[in-house]
C-alpha positions in Angstrom: 46.8 42.8 -137.6 47.3 40.1 -140.1 47.6 36.5 -139.0 51.4 36.3 -138.8 51.6 39.7 -137.2 49.0 38.6 -134.6 51.3 35.6 -133.8 54.4 37.8 -133.6 52.5 40.3 -131.3 51.3 37.5 -129.0 54.9 36.1 -128.6 56.2 39.6 -128.0 53.7 40.5 -125.2 55.6 38.9 -122.3 58.5 41.2 -123.1 56.4 44.3 -123.4 55.1 44.6 -119.8 57.7 47.2 -118.8 58.1 50.9 -119.6 54.4 51.0 -120.8 55.6 49.2 -124.0 52.2 47.5 -124.6 50.7 50.9 -125.3 53.8 52.2 -127.1 54.1 49.2 -129.5 50.4 49.2 -130.3 50.5 52.9 -131.3 53.7 52.5 -133.2 52.2 49.5 -135.2 49.3 51.8 -136.3 51.7 54.5 -137.4 53.9 52.0 -139.2 50.9 50.6 -141.1 49.9 54.2 -142.1 53.5 55.0 -143.2 53.6 51.8 -145.4 50.5 53.0 -147.3 52.6 56.0 -148.4 55.8 54.0 -149.2 54.7 51.0 -151.2 58.3 50.2 -152.1 59.0 49.4 -148.4 58.6 45.8 -147.2 55.7 45.3 -144.9 57.1 41.8 -143.9 60.2 43.6 -142.5 58.7 46.8 -141.2 55.7 45.4 -139.2 57.6 42.6 -137.4 60.4 45.0 -136.6 58.0 47.6 -135.1 56.2 44.9 -133.1 59.5 43.6 -131.7 61.7 46.7 -131.6 61.5 47.2 -127.8 61.3 43.6 -126.5 64.9 44.1 -125.2 63.8 46.5 -122.5 62.8 43.4 -120.6 66.5 42.7 -120.1 67.2 46.1 -118.6 66.3 46.4 -114.9 63.4 48.8 -114.4 65.4 51.1 -112.1 67.9 51.7 -114.9 65.4 52.3 -117.7 64.7 56.0 -117.2 68.5 56.7 -117.4 68.7 55.1 -120.8 66.2 57.1 -122.8 64.4 60.4 -122.9 65.6 64.0 -122.2 67.9 63.0 -119.3 69.4 59.9 -120.9 72.9 59.1 -119.6 73.1 55.3 -119.6 74.2 54.3 -123.2 75.1 50.8 -121.9 71.5 50.0 -121.0 70.2 51.6 -124.2 72.5 49.4 -126.3 71.6 46.4 -124.1 67.9 46.8 -125.0 68.8 46.9 -128.7 71.2 43.9 -128.7 68.9 41.8 -126.5 65.9 42.9 -128.6 67.6 41.6 -131.8 68.3 38.3 -130.1 64.8 37.9 -128.7 63.3 38.9 -132.1 65.4 36.2 -133.8 64.0 33.6 -131.3 60.4 34.7 -131.7 60.6 34.8 -135.5 62.5 31.4 -135.7 59.7 29.9 -133.5 57.2 31.0 -136.1 59.4 29.7 -139.1 59.6 33.3 -140.4 61.6 33.9 -143.5 65.4 33.8 -142.6 66.5 36.7 -144.8 63.7 39.0 -143.6 64.6 38.0 -140.0 68.2 39.1 -140.5 66.9 42.5 -141.8 64.5 42.8 -138.8 67.4 42.0 -136.4 69.6 44.6 -138.0 66.9 47.3 -137.7 66.2 46.4 -134.1 69.9 46.3 -133.1 70.3 50.0 -133.9 66.8 51.5 -133.9 67.7 54.1 -131.2 71.5 54.4 -131.3 72.1 54.4 -135.0 71.8 57.9 -136.4 71.1 57.1 -140.0 68.7 54.4 -141.3 70.1 51.4 -143.1 67.2 51.4 -145.6 63.7 52.7 -146.2 62.4 49.9 -144.0 64.6 51.0 -141.1 63.6 54.7 -141.7 59.9 53.8 -141.4 60.5 51.8 -138.2 62.6 54.7 -136.7 59.9 57.2 -137.7 56.9 55.1 -136.4 58.8 54.7 -133.1 59.0 58.4 -132.7 55.6 59.6 -134.0 53.8 58.1 -131.0 55.5 60.6 -128.7 53.7 63.5 -130.4 50.1 62.2 -129.9 47.9 62.8 -126.8 48.8 59.4 -125.2 52.5 59.6 -125.8 52.6 63.2 -124.5 50.7 62.3 -121.3 52.9 59.2 -120.7 56.2 61.0 -121.4 55.7 64.3 -119.6 54.8 62.4 -116.4 57.6 59.8 -116.6 60.2 62.5 -117.3 58.8 64.9 -114.7 58.3 67.7 -117.2 55.4 70.0 -117.2 53.0 69.2 -120.1 53.3 72.5 -121.9 57.1 72.5 -121.7 57.1 68.9 -123.0 54.8 70.0 -126.0 57.3 72.8 -126.7 60.2 70.4 -126.6 58.5 68.1 -129.0 57.7 71.0 -131.4 61.4 71.6 -131.6 62.1 68.0 -132.6 59.7 68.0 -135.5 62.3 69.3 -138.0 65.1 67.1 -136.8 63.7 63.7 -135.8 62.1 62.3 -138.9 63.5 60.6 -142.1 60.3 60.7 -144.2 58.2 63.7 -145.0 55.0 61.7 -144.3 56.2 60.8 -140.8 56.9 64.5 -140.1 53.4 65.4 -141.3 51.9 62.7 -139.1 53.8 63.8 -136.1 52.8 67.4 -136.6 49.2 66.3 -136.9 49.5 64.2 -133.7 51.1 67.1 -131.8 48.2 69.4 -132.9 45.8 66.7 -131.5 47.7 66.6 -128.2 47.5 70.3 -127.9 43.8 70.4 -128.7 43.1 67.5 -126.3 44.5 69.3 -123.4 42.5 72.5 -124.2 39.3 70.5 -124.4 40.0 68.9 -120.9 40.6 72.4 -119.5 37.5 73.8 -121.1 
């Protein structure tokens, strides 16, 4: 991570110690960096802080409510929105403490405030954040975390994810990366069995 991104990440860490977000955010950051290499017209100074901070708001949602707010059995839209709204507020505080560019901070906040609930992206920057946030689910680590936390057999979870490949992504490169990650998750399990 670049120097400013290191600082943002450090300030985000106290908010990421729930829902296995430390792992999630680190993986998403890597995917966002990869996506940026394919979309040079996107703004790294918006995308990378947004992906580092997108889930800090989960800290405001009681842990016993979190599983009802995301995933295949989500039914608590209030908690889902709370994590977005609080996330945008916390992001503003973190970025302000680092004297981050005010206009970019507003763009980052707008992305975070709808990164799960908003169906269509506001911009290419938003699309890359939304895509990076989802790609992690398709890799071996994301698959292992999610199938356990949702109480779904691993093979059934892999099949569910395969069905989302065509619908979930805004950029062709993200879809390709998710497909590659899913193949890796399938192969990883086979190697463990063998």
